[in-house]
N, C-alpha and C positions, 0 to 999 in steps of 0.2 A: 512982706519979711517971712522968712523960711522958719518951720516950727516944726517940731516933732510931737504928734499928739499919740498918746496912749489911750486905747479909746475900749473900754469893758464891752463885753458882749455876753447875751444871757445865756445862764448856766443851763437852761432847758426850755423856759417859758417865755416864749418871743415877747410877750407883752411886756418883758424888763427891758426892754429896749427903750434907750430915752429917745426923748425930741433932739437934744443936744447932739447925741451919738451917730443920729441919723443924717444931720447937718454937717458936721464934722465930714464922715464919710464921703457927703455929698461934693463937697466942696475942696477936697485933698487933691492932690495931683497924683497921689499914688497910695495904695492901701497896700502894705506889708501884711502878710496872713500865713497862720502855721499850717494850715493845711486848703490849699485856695477851693478845692472842690468842697468842702465843708463851708468854707467862708461864700463861695459860689451862691449856695441855696440861701444864706443869709441876706446876703446882698440882693438877690432875686426877688425876694418878699419884701424888701424895702424899696424896690426901685432904684437901686444905686448902681450906676454904672461904672464908676471911676474903676481904672486898671488897676490889677493886683499882679503881687509878686511872691513870691516863695521866702519866707524867712521862716526858718525853722531851727531846733537845737542842732543839728545836721551840719547845717550851712551857713549859719550865723555869724561864725569867725571869720570866713571866708568873703562875705557881703558887706560887712560894716563898713568899710572904707567906701566902697561903691554909693551906699546909702549915704554915707556922710557928704560924701563931693555933690550927691544929689541936693542935699541940704544946703550946701554951701554957695550952690550955684542959686538958690531962690526958690526951691520947691517947697512946698508944704505936703510933708508926709504922715499916716496914720497909720498904725501899727495896733492890730487884733491878734487875737488867740482865738482856738477853736471855741473857746467858752470862758468866760469870767474875764479877770483882770490882766493882762500881760505882765510878764515878770513874777508874778505870785505863781511857783512851781510851773513857769511856761518862760518860752524865749522873751526878751525883752532888756534883761538887764546892761547885756553888754553894750546895747544900742546907745541906752539911756546914758551909761556911763561914757560912752564916746561921746555923745552930743555935748555932755556937761564939761568936758573936759576941750571942746573944740568951741567952747561958749555959743553953740545952738539952743535956742528956746526948746524948754522941752515942759508940755503940759498934759497931767493926767486927769481923765475926766471922772468923776465919781459913777461908779455903778456896781453891776453885779459882780458878787465873788462870793467862792462859796462856803468859805470859813465862818464867815459873821453870821450867816443864818443859821447856821448847825450851832456856833457857840451859843448863841441866844435861845432856840430851841431847846439846848439839851439841859437846861434847869441847873448849871453847874454856876461855881462863881465866876462872871466875867469882867470884874474889875480891875483884874491884872490877870494874864495868860499868855501864853507863849504859843508861838505857831512853829510847827518842827515840818511840817510839808509833808513830803515822803522819807520813809527811814532809808538809809543805805539797804544796797539788795544783799552784800554779804557783809564783805569787808566794813568793820567799822559797827556793825549794826548791835553786835551785843554791848559794845563800850558805849552806846549811846542810850541803850537803855538802862544802862549801870549808872552812866550820869544822870539820867532822866528820873530813876527810883527816888530821889532827894528834893525834887523839883516841888517846891509847893504852891506854882500854880498852876491854872486850868492848862491843860497841853491837848494842842492839836494837830490830827495827824489826816494826811490824804493818804487813803489806801485804795489798792484794786481788788475788783470783788472777789479774783483767785486767790488773794493771800490774805483776805480777812481773817478768815479762821485761824491760819496762822500766826497772824498779829495778835488775835486776842489770845492765843493760847500762852504768847509771849508774854502779853500784860499780865496775864494770872501767874507766871512764873517770876517776872522781874519785881510788879508792884503789887502782887496778892490778889486771891481769891476775891475779894470783898472789896477791890476799889471801884467805885461808882465810876462808870461811864455813859456816853449814849454814842450809839452809833445813827446816822443821818446817810438816809440814800435817797437817790433820785429827788434831790432838793426842786422846788420849783415845779416839778411835771405833777402829772396826773395822779402816781402811785408814789408820791412822798411817804416814806416813814421814818420816824425819829424813835429809835428802840433805845430805851435806860432803862437800867438795870448795874447789878456787880457785873465785875467783867467775867466771873464763871456762869452768869444767868444768862449774858448776851451770848457768851461762846456757844453754851447749850440750844439756845434758840438758832443759832445759825448753822451749827453741826445737823440741827433736824431740818432746816430750810436755808438752803444753800443761798447765799446770796446774789443779786444781780444789781447790776446800775454803779453810779458815780457813786463814791461811800468817803464820809468825812468824820471823821471820830475823834470826841472830844472826851478826854480821861481826868478826870478830879486830880487835883494836887495832894501831895503826902499830908497827912493832918500834921500839925505842930502843937 
């Protein structure tokens, strides 16, 4: 029976790959990968020889129909991203939606994703939170900050390292210099860092020491 498997892959530490994820990737007829070069290294490490096709944000609109046709013919397909769980700030939603519309089975395996350990590490309230992913680049960015300024839940953002200082300065501007936050960097890797403090303190730290690596920022909600 055909099925689309959504398979999380490690965000840094290869030991976070699950036994089930390895088996599903080995048994699938096809693996859809965000970057076949990056995923090729992962598959080689775990001795997985399943064929791969490229599936990323620049071609996913064009390839969905072809993939649906393969699934309808009886194939089992596994979708992976470069790191973490597909469809979380990565390609995957369009294909999942198309499968659901066509009555094709979809199963997402539990596994690595960056924002969960970042939230737990932060020490900020995590009983209720909102995941914002990447903020808009230009259009709508200010509007988003203004809307979030009244948010009372912990907010989670993905931030590229070359935009962290700008983003922290914007948090100071829109949320205030004393807003507690935590910047998690290089999660699960050798040089993992979780820097906690006020927005102003964390901004000053990274102004003096420019950040490197993958970054998740958790910001406390507005006190009520």
